[in-house]
matplotlib code that plots the C-alpha trace (Angstrom):
import matplotlib.pyplot as plt

x = [-10.8, -7.0, -4.5, -3.4, -7.2, -7.4, -4.5, -6.1, -9.3, -7.7, -5.5, -8.9, -6.6, -7.2, -4.6, -3.3, -3.1, -1.0, 1.1, 1.7, 2.3, 5.0, 6.3, 5.5, 3.9, 0.4, 0.6, 3.2, 1.0, -2.1, -0.1, 0.9, -2.5, -4.0, -1.2, 0.1, 3.8, 5.6, 6.7, 10.7, 12.3, 12.9, 9.1, 8.4, 10.6, 8.8, 5.8, 6.8, 8.6, 6.2, 2.8, 3.9, 2.7, 4.0, 6.0, 5.4, 1.7, 2.2, 4.3, 1.9, -1.3, -0.6, -0.3, -1.1, -1.5, 0.5, 3.9, 3.0, 0.4, -2.3, -5.2, -6.5, -8.4, -7.7, -4.1, -4.8, -6.8, -4.3, -1.6, -3.7, -4.5, -1.1, -0.4, -2.6, -1.0, 1.3, 4.7, 3.6, 0.4, 2.7, 5.2, 2.1, 0.6, 3.7, 4.1, 0.7, 1.5, 4.6, 2.8, -0.2, 2.5, 4.4, 1.0, 0.8, 4.0, 3.2]
y = [132.8, 132.9, 130.3, 128.8, 128.2, 126.3, 124.5, 123.4, 122.7, 120.4, 118.6, 118.1, 119.7, 122.3, 124.9, 122.8, 119.8, 121.3, 123.0, 119.2, 117.7, 120.4, 120.2, 124.1, 126.1, 126.4, 130.3, 130.6, 128.7, 131.0, 134.0, 132.2, 131.3, 134.6, 136.2, 138.0, 136.5, 135.1, 131.6, 131.2, 129.5, 126.7, 126.6, 126.6, 123.3, 121.7, 122.1, 120.9, 118.0, 116.7, 117.9, 117.7, 121.4, 123.6, 126.4, 128.6, 128.3, 129.0, 132.4, 133.6, 131.9, 130.7, 127.2, 123.8, 123.5, 120.5, 119.5, 116.8, 118.9, 116.9, 118.1, 114.6, 114.7, 110.9, 111.5, 114.0, 111.5, 108.9, 111.3, 111.9, 108.2, 107.7, 110.1, 108.4, 104.7, 103.5, 102.3, 98.5, 99.7, 101.5, 98.6, 96.2, 98.7, 99.2, 95.7, 95.4, 97.9, 96.6, 93.0, 94.9, 96.7, 93.4, 91.7, 94.6, 94.2, 90.3]
z = [40.8, 41.2, 40.0, 43.6, 44.2, 40.8, 41.6, 45.1, 43.3, 40.6, 43.3, 45.4, 48.5, 51.1, 52.0, 54.8, 52.8, 50.1, 52.9, 54.4, 51.1, 50.6, 54.1, 54.2, 57.3, 56.4, 56.9, 54.4, 52.0, 52.9, 52.1, 48.6, 47.9, 48.6, 46.6, 49.4, 49.1, 45.9, 46.4, 46.5, 43.7, 45.8, 46.9, 43.0, 42.5, 45.6, 44.0, 40.5, 42.0, 44.7, 43.0, 39.3, 38.9, 36.0, 37.4, 34.2, 35.3, 39.1, 38.0, 34.9, 35.1, 31.7, 29.9, 31.7, 35.5, 35.6, 34.0, 31.9, 30.3, 32.1, 33.9, 34.5, 38.1, 38.4, 38.5, 41.1, 43.2, 42.8, 44.3, 47.2, 47.9, 47.6, 50.2, 52.7, 52.3, 54.6, 53.4, 53.5, 51.0, 48.9, 48.7, 47.7, 45.1, 43.5, 43.1, 41.7, 39.0, 37.8, 37.5, 35.3, 33.2, 32.7, 31.5, 29.0, 27.4, 26.6]

ax = plt.figure().add_subplot(projection="3d")
ax.plot(x, y, z, "-o")
ax.set_aspect("equal")
plt.show()
């Protein structure tokens, strides 16, 4: 299995969802996933910033898949769920998480 298919599996995304998350053309993503085209530097940065992917892994297939060193499927699931939320749901969820973090600090 090649590195981009591994990434898609870890993220729980299809190529189309991956393209949408990065605001890229699905055809461009297909060429990248099938290793017919190398991503541009700006595309690598998008993958890192929007999905937390490790650029070194994307370029070489070596090291951790995610920038933070985490291959935690729970993080991927959370990211996927957030992408499906409305703005109001994100605001409410953010307030709830901040509340929970405040309880931990006490």
